[in-house]
C-alpha positions in Angstrom: 0.0 0.0 0.0 1.2 3.5 -0.8 2.4 5.4 2.3 1.1 8.7 0.8 -2.6 8.9 -0.3 -5.1 11.7 -0.9 -8.8 12.2 -1.1 -10.5 15.2 -2.8 -14.0 16.2 -1.8 -15.9 18.9 -3.6 -17.6 20.6 -0.7 -19.7 22.8 -3.0 -21.4 19.7 -4.4 -21.1 17.5 -1.3 -19.4 14.7 -3.3 -16.0 13.3 -4.3 -14.1 15.1 -7.0 -13.3 12.5 -9.7 -10.8 12.8 -12.5 -8.5 15.4 -10.8 -4.9 14.9 -11.9 -2.5 14.9 -8.9 1.3 14.9 -9.0 3.5 13.9 -6.0 6.9 15.6 -5.8 9.9 15.3 -3.4 12.2 18.2 -2.5 15.5 17.7 -4.3 17.8 20.6 -3.2 16.1 23.9 -3.7 13.2 22.6 -5.9 10.8 19.7 -6.1 11.0 16.8 -8.6 8.0 14.7 -9.6 8.2 11.1 -8.4 4.6 10.0 -9.1 1.3 10.9 -10.8 -2.2 9.9 -10.2 -5.8 10.8 -11.0 -8.6 10.7 -8.5 -11.0 7.8 -8.9 -14.8 7.9 -8.7 -14.5 8.2 -4.9 -12.1 11.1 -5.3 -9.1 9.1 -4.1 -5.6 8.5 -5.2 -4.7 5.3 -3.4 -1.4 4.2 -5.1 1.2 6.9 -5.6 4.2 4.9 -4.4 3.1 1.2 -4.1 6.6 -0.3 -4.6 8.9 2.6 -3.5 10.0 3.1 0.1 9.1 6.5 1.6 11.9 8.9 2.3 12.1 11.4 5.1 11.8 14.9 3.6 9.6 17.6 2.1 6.9 16.5 -0.3 4.4 18.4 -2.5 1.0 17.4 -3.8 -0.2 19.4 -6.8 -3.9 19.2 -7.7 -4.8 20.4 -11.2 -8.2 21.7 -10.4 -8.9 23.9 -13.5 -10.0 21.0 -15.7 -12.2 19.5 -13.0 -14.2 22.7 -12.7 -14.3 23.4 -16.4 -15.7 19.9 -17.0 -18.6 20.8 -14.8 -19.0 24.2 -16.5 -18.1 26.0 -13.3 -15.9 29.0 -12.8 -13.1 28.6 -10.3 -10.6 31.0 -8.8 -7.7 28.6 -8.1 -6.2 26.9 -11.1 -4.0 24.6 -9.1 -3.8 23.7 -5.4 -0.3 22.9 -4.1 0.2 21.4 -0.7 3.6 21.0 0.9 4.2 18.7 3.9 7.0 17.0 5.7 7.5 13.3 6.2 9.4 12.8 9.5 8.8 9.0 9.8 9.1 6.9 6.7 7.2 4.1 8.4 4.0 6.1 8.8 1.1 6.5 6.4 0.4 10.1 5.3 -3.1 10.8 4.1 -3.6 14.3 2.9 -7.2 15.1 2.0 -8.3 18.2 0.1 -11.7 19.8 0.7 -12.3 21.8 -2.5 -14.8 24.4 -3.7 -14.5 26.8 -6.7 -13.4 29.7 -4.5 -11.6 28.0 -1.6 -10.0 24.9 -0.2 -8.7 23.4 3.1 -6.7 20.4 4.0 -5.5 18.5 7.1 -3.5 15.4 7.9 -5.9 12.5 7.8 -5.6 8.9 8.9 
Protein backbone atom coordinates (compact mmCIF):
# COMPACT_ATOMS: atom_id res chain seq x y z
CA UNK A 1 0.00 0.00 0.00
CA UNK A 2 1.18 3.50 -0.78
CA UNK A 3 2.36 5.43 2.29
CA UNK A 4 1.09 8.70 0.78
CA UNK A 5 -2.55 8.95 -0.29
CA UNK A 6 -5.09 11.69 -0.90
CA UNK A 7 -8.83 12.21 -1.15
CA UNK A 8 -10.51 15.18 -2.84
CA UNK A 9 -14.02 16.19 -1.79
CA UNK A 10 -15.95 18.90 -3.61
CA UNK A 11 -17.62 20.63 -0.68
CA UNK A 12 -19.73 22.81 -2.96
CA UNK A 13 -21.45 19.71 -4.36
CA UNK A 14 -21.10 17.49 -1.33
CA UNK A 15 -19.43 14.66 -3.25
CA UNK A 16 -16.02 13.29 -4.27
CA UNK A 17 -14.08 15.10 -6.99
CA UNK A 18 -13.30 12.49 -9.67
CA UNK A 19 -10.76 12.80 -12.49
CA UNK A 20 -8.51 15.38 -10.82
CA UNK A 21 -4.86 14.91 -11.91
CA UNK A 22 -2.47 14.95 -8.95
CA UNK A 23 1.31 14.90 -8.97
CA UNK A 24 3.52 13.94 -6.05
CA UNK A 25 6.90 15.63 -5.78
CA UNK A 26 9.86 15.29 -3.43
CA UNK A 27 12.15 18.19 -2.54
CA UNK A 28 15.48 17.73 -4.26
CA UNK A 29 17.77 20.57 -3.16
CA UNK A 30 16.05 23.91 -3.75
CA UNK A 31 13.24 22.56 -5.92
CA UNK A 32 10.76 19.70 -6.10
CA UNK A 33 11.00 16.84 -8.60
CA UNK A 34 8.04 14.73 -9.61
CA UNK A 35 8.17 11.13 -8.38
CA UNK A 36 4.62 9.98 -9.10
CA UNK A 37 1.33 10.92 -10.76
CA UNK A 38 -2.24 9.87 -10.24
CA UNK A 39 -5.81 10.81 -11.01
CA UNK A 40 -8.60 10.73 -8.48
CA UNK A 41 -10.98 7.81 -8.93
CA UNK A 42 -14.79 7.90 -8.74
CA UNK A 43 -14.50 8.17 -4.94
CA UNK A 44 -12.10 11.14 -5.25
CA UNK A 45 -9.11 9.10 -4.09
CA UNK A 46 -5.56 8.45 -5.24
CA UNK A 47 -4.66 5.29 -3.38
CA UNK A 48 -1.41 4.24 -5.07
CA UNK A 49 1.24 6.92 -5.55
CA UNK A 50 4.22 4.87 -4.38
CA UNK A 51 3.14 1.24 -4.06
CA UNK A 52 6.62 -0.25 -4.55
CA UNK A 53 8.90 2.57 -3.49
CA UNK A 54 9.99 3.15 0.10
CA UNK A 55 9.08 6.48 1.59
CA UNK A 56 11.94 8.87 2.27
CA UNK A 57 12.14 11.41 5.06
CA UNK A 58 11.84 14.89 3.60
CA UNK A 59 9.59 17.57 2.14
CA UNK A 60 6.88 16.52 -0.30
CA UNK A 61 4.40 18.37 -2.46
CA UNK A 62 1.01 17.36 -3.81
CA UNK A 63 -0.18 19.44 -6.78
CA UNK A 64 -3.86 19.15 -7.70
CA UNK A 65 -4.76 20.36 -11.22
CA UNK A 66 -8.22 21.70 -10.42
CA UNK A 67 -8.89 23.86 -13.52
CA UNK A 68 -9.96 20.95 -15.72
CA UNK A 69 -12.17 19.52 -13.00
CA UNK A 70 -14.18 22.73 -12.67
CA UNK A 71 -14.29 23.36 -16.43
CA UNK A 72 -15.67 19.85 -17.00
CA UNK A 73 -18.57 20.83 -14.75
CA UNK A 74 -18.98 24.19 -16.54
CA UNK A 75 -18.08 26.00 -13.31
CA UNK A 76 -15.92 29.05 -12.80
CA UNK A 77 -13.07 28.64 -10.35
CA UNK A 78 -10.60 31.01 -8.75
CA UNK A 79 -7.71 28.61 -8.08
CA UNK A 80 -6.18 26.90 -11.12
CA UNK A 81 -4.04 24.59 -9.06
CA UNK A 82 -3.82 23.68 -5.40
CA UNK A 83 -0.32 22.92 -4.14
CA UNK A 84 0.24 21.45 -0.69
CA UNK A 85 3.65 21.00 0.91
CA UNK A 86 4.20 18.72 3.88
CA UNK A 87 7.05 17.04 5.71
CA UNK A 88 7.50 13.30 6.20
CA UNK A 89 9.35 12.81 9.49
CA UNK A 90 8.81 9.05 9.84
CA UNK A 91 9.14 6.92 6.70
CA UNK A 92 7.20 4.08 8.36
CA UNK A 93 3.98 6.05 8.82
CA UNK A 94 1.07 6.51 6.43
CA UNK A 95 0.44 10.09 5.29
CA UNK A 96 -3.11 10.76 4.11
CA UNK A 97 -3.56 14.33 2.85
CA UNK A 98 -7.23 15.13 2.04
CA UNK A 99 -8.29 18.21 0.10
CA UNK A 100 -11.68 19.82 0.69
CA UNK A 101 -12.32 21.82 -2.45
CA UNK A 102 -14.79 24.41 -3.73
CA UNK A 103 -14.55 26.81 -6.68
CA UNK A 104 -13.36 29.68 -4.48
CA UNK A 105 -11.57 28.04 -1.57
CA UNK A 106 -9.97 24.94 -0.15
CA UNK A 107 -8.75 23.45 3.09
CA UNK A 108 -6.65 20.45 4.04
CA UNK A 109 -5.47 18.49 7.06
CA UNK A 110 -3.48 15.38 7.89
CA UNK A 111 -5.91 12.50 7.77
CA UNK A 112 -5.62 8.92 8.90
